[in-house]
N, C-alpha and C positions, 0 to 999 in steps of 0.2 A: 504494499500500499504506500503510495507517494506520501512525502511529508505534509503536502497541501491538503490531502484528504484527511490525514490523521488530525490536523489542526483546524479542520473545517468548522466555521461558525454554524453552518447549515446542519451538519450532522450533529454538532453538539446540542442546537436548539431542539432537533428531533428527539433527542435522548434526554432533554431537560438537564443538560450538564452546563457547567459555568462556561461563560465566554464572554467577550467584550462588546460585540456589535450585533445588533439585530440583522439576521440574514434576510435576503429578499431574492425571489425569483418570480417569474410571471408565467402562469399557464398560457399556452399558445404563444410563448415568447419567440419560438422559432417560426418564421414565416409571417404571413398575413400583412403586417405593417411595414416590413423591412423592404426597402428598395432592392437590396442586394438579393433577397429571396425572390422578388418579383422578376428580376433579371433572369434568375435560374428558371423559374416557371415559365418564362416567355419561350424557353427552348425545351423544356421538359415537363410532361404531365406529372401529376401528383403521384400516382402509383409508380411511374418510372423513377422518380426521386426516391421513393421509399425502397424500391427494389435495387437500387444502385448505391452500394455503401459509401463510395466517395462523395456522392452528391447528399445523401442523408446526413453524413457526418459534416459536411460543410455547412448545411443548413442548420444543425444542431449548434455548431460553434459560432455562427453569426451573432446571435443575441449576446453571447458571453463576451465577445470582443466589443460589441457596440455599447452595451449597458454596464458591463462589469458586475453582473449578477453572481450570486454565491452558489448557484447549482445551475447545471444544464439539464434539459430533459430530452430524452431521445426523440428524434423526429421520425414518427410512424403514425399508425392509426389504431384506434381500439379494436377495429374489426380485422386488422391484419392477420392474426393467428388463425381465426376461424376462416377467413377467405382463403388461406393457403391450403385449406382442405378440399378445395375444388368443389364447393357446393353451390356455385353459380352466384356468388356474391361480388359486386364491384362497386367502386365509389365513383359516382357520376358527377362531373362537374356541376356545381350549382345546386345539386340535390343532396348528396351524401351517400351513405351505404344503401344499396339496392339489392334485393334478392329476387332472382327470376322466378323461383318457386318457393314461396313462403312455407315456413314450418306451421302446419295446422293440424296434423293427424299424428297419432302415436308412430305410424310407419315412417314418418319424416325423420324421426330420430336416428334411423339407421344410416342416414347420410352423414352423420357425425362419427368420425373415428377418433381415436386418441392422437394427440399432437406429438410429433417427433420433431422437436426443435431443430436439431442438426440437418435434418433432411427437409423439413417444411420451411423453415425460417433461416436459412444460412445467411441470407443477405442482411437480416436484422442483427444476427449475432456478429457478423463481420463488421457492421457499423458500430456496434458496441465496442468491440476490440480497438477499432481505429480511435474511437473517442477516448477511451481510457489511456491511450498512449499520448494523445494530444492535449487533453484538458488538464488544467491546474485546479479545477474545482470538481466536486462530485458529480457524477452522472446519475440521474434519476431514470430508472427504467419504469415502464408502465404497462398497464393493460386494462380493458374494459371489464367491469365486474359482470358476473353472470346475468344479472337482471337487465342491464342495459344491453348487452349483446343479444340476449333472448329477444328483447323488444324489437330490434331490427330484423331478426330471422322470422318473427311471427308476423309483424306488421308488413314486412316486405320493403320497408324503408323508413324514413323518419316519420314521426307521428306527433300530433299535439294532444291526442286523447288516449292513446294506448288502449283503445277499447278491445281490440282483438287480443292483445296480450292478457288483459285482465279477464276476458272471457274464457280463455284456456285455463288461466290460473284458478278461476273459480268453479269451472264446470268439469275439469278433468285434472284434479290435483296429483293423481299418480303420474300422468304423463308430464305435467309441469315439473315436478321434482326429479324426474328422470332426465329431462332436458337440462335442468339447472345443474344437476350432478355432472353431466358431460361437459357443460360449459366451465364449470368450476374446475375440472381436471385440465381442460384446455388452457385456462387462464393461468393456473398453478404451473403448469409445465412451461409456458412461455416466460413467466416471471422467474422461475428457478434458472432457466438458461441465461436470461439477461444478467442475473446476479452471478451466476458461475463464470460468465465472461467479463465481469469487472463492474457492473452497476453497483453504486454504494447506497442506493435507496430505492424503494419502489413506491409508485402511487397507483392505487386501484381506483379507477374512475367509474362510480355509479351514477353516470351523468343524469339519468332520468328517474332515479328512485324517488325523487320528490313528488312523483305522481301517485305515490301509495300512502295510505294511512298508516300510522305506527303499528296498528294491530296486524294489518296485512303484510307490512315489511317484516315484522317479527315472525310471522308464520311461514310467508312464502319465500323470503329472500335472505334474511339474516343467516340462517344455517348455512348457506351456500357461500356467502361472503366470509363467514366466519372460518369455513374450511380453508379457503384461500389464505386468509391472513394468518390463521394460527399454524398452518402447516408450513408457512414461510418463516415462522419464529426461529427456526434452527439455522436459517440462512445468515442471521446476524446482522441484518440491514434494517434501518427504520422503514416502517410501513405507514404510508399516509393514505387516508380513505376520504374520498371526496365526492359529493353530489351537489346538484343544483336544486334549490327549493327544498332542501332537507333539513330546515330549521327544527321541525318537529321530531326528526330522526337522529339528531346528533348524538344523544346518549346511546342509542341502539347501534349506531355505526361505530362508536367507540367500543362498545361492548363486543362487537364482532372481532376485535383483536387488533385495533389500530394503535399505533404510537402517537400518530398525529391525525386530527380530524380537520379537514378543510371546511371553512365556514364561507357561505356565499354572502353577497352583499345585503341580503335581506334582514339578517339578524345582527344587532350591534355585537361587537366582539366580547364585551364584558357580560352581555346577557347570554351569549353562547357558552361562556365559561361556566355559568351556573348549570348548564345542561350536560356538561362533559365531565366526567369523573377525574378526580385528581390522579396525576400520573400519566394523563393523556395531554399531548400538546395541542396547539391550535395553529392553523394556517390561514391567512387571509388578512383583510377581507375588503379592500378598496373596491368601490363600484368601478367597473371598467369604463362606463360611460362618463364618470367624473373626470377621467384623464382627458376627455375632449374639451373641458372647460378651460377658461383662462387660468394661468399659473397660480394665481393667488387663491383660487378656489381649490385647485389641486393640492396645493401646499397645506391648506387648512384641513382638507379631508385626510391626508396622509397623517397629519399630526394628530388627528382625532383617532385614527386606528391605533397609533402608537400609544396614545394615552389610554385607550380602552384595553390595551394589552397589559397595562399595569407594570411594565418593566419586568415581566415574568421571562425567565430564561428559556421557556418551552414555547415560544412564538416564533413562527416563520412568516415574514411579511409577504403577501401576495395579493392579487386582485381576487374579487369574489367570483370570478369566472375568467374566461380567457381574454386576451388582448383583442380589442376590436380592429378590424381592417383600417379604419379611418385614423387610428391613433398615430400621433406624431412621435417617431422614435426619440427625438431629442427630449420630449417631456418624460418619457419612461426613464431615460438616462438621468434626469434631474430627480426623478422619484427615488431611483437607487441611491443617488448621492444624498438626498435628504434622510433617507431611512438609515444609511450608514453613519450620517453626522449626528442625527437627533436620537436614534434608537437606543434605548437603555436596557440592560439586562441584569441590573442589580437592585431591581425593586423600586427604582425612582422613576419618575416620569420627566421627560424634557419639557422645558417651558417653551422652547423654540425662540 
């Protein structure tokens, strides 16, 4: 392990250990708003970038160079592992993941086999190895949580209501749990392989779990996310668990085995802390849209997040969701500088 990783403020915060400066990184920091990323995308499609280790590594490195963030996150997609199994899933520009033949019947589960990362995802693992050699900050590996991946398979693409997903969940619980078990195995294999090749932390994205009530989450989803997170415990890396609109689920997501729970912009960070058990850190939660405002507004919002974190050592500064495409990269660089300058990890709060 390189010295920069051993002394990382990001890893220390994830573990609740003493360190000097609040760490910061941004979800979707790779791509979207960066002109250098757009230049690459003008010549290469999204999936071509993901499948080309040199390109995926370059895109992962771009925000580290540009912003000075304290962690990099692998450039890939949450459906990449399951798409590699040849089930007819593709990422369509302007749409997202689309499945030609959605999973609606018990027999559809036969199309899912175990993931063999070395054979199915060699390009992802080579990207990880390249990044571990080139980065001087930790690399975060990631995967989609079983529920979120299941929603794409069942709906056939992105959804606002998740009605088909819930219909299967409620009407055929046995098939639902079989599907979730298979997806948990695929997710776990992908994350284990990323860690084995050098990733220093992992984030489990349950992006759409906020569509569920706490009781439904606890019954239909939490056991499978818990399997992924708890079986990763022996990997020795911090485990971050994040979802959108999951303010009512924060405690349950922590109980699933997370070291850190990501908090979106809807719940004030100090309120979120009352919902998350002691011993579990927080990540977040500046509203990504606030970054589009004049700097004095951004500055005040950043300061408010830091104030609400209370100078705790187990806080990782981030947005409440991903970087928006219209974001000015120079503003994000200023946010990083402000967090590093004003963030406290000794129980005090900066006055700014």
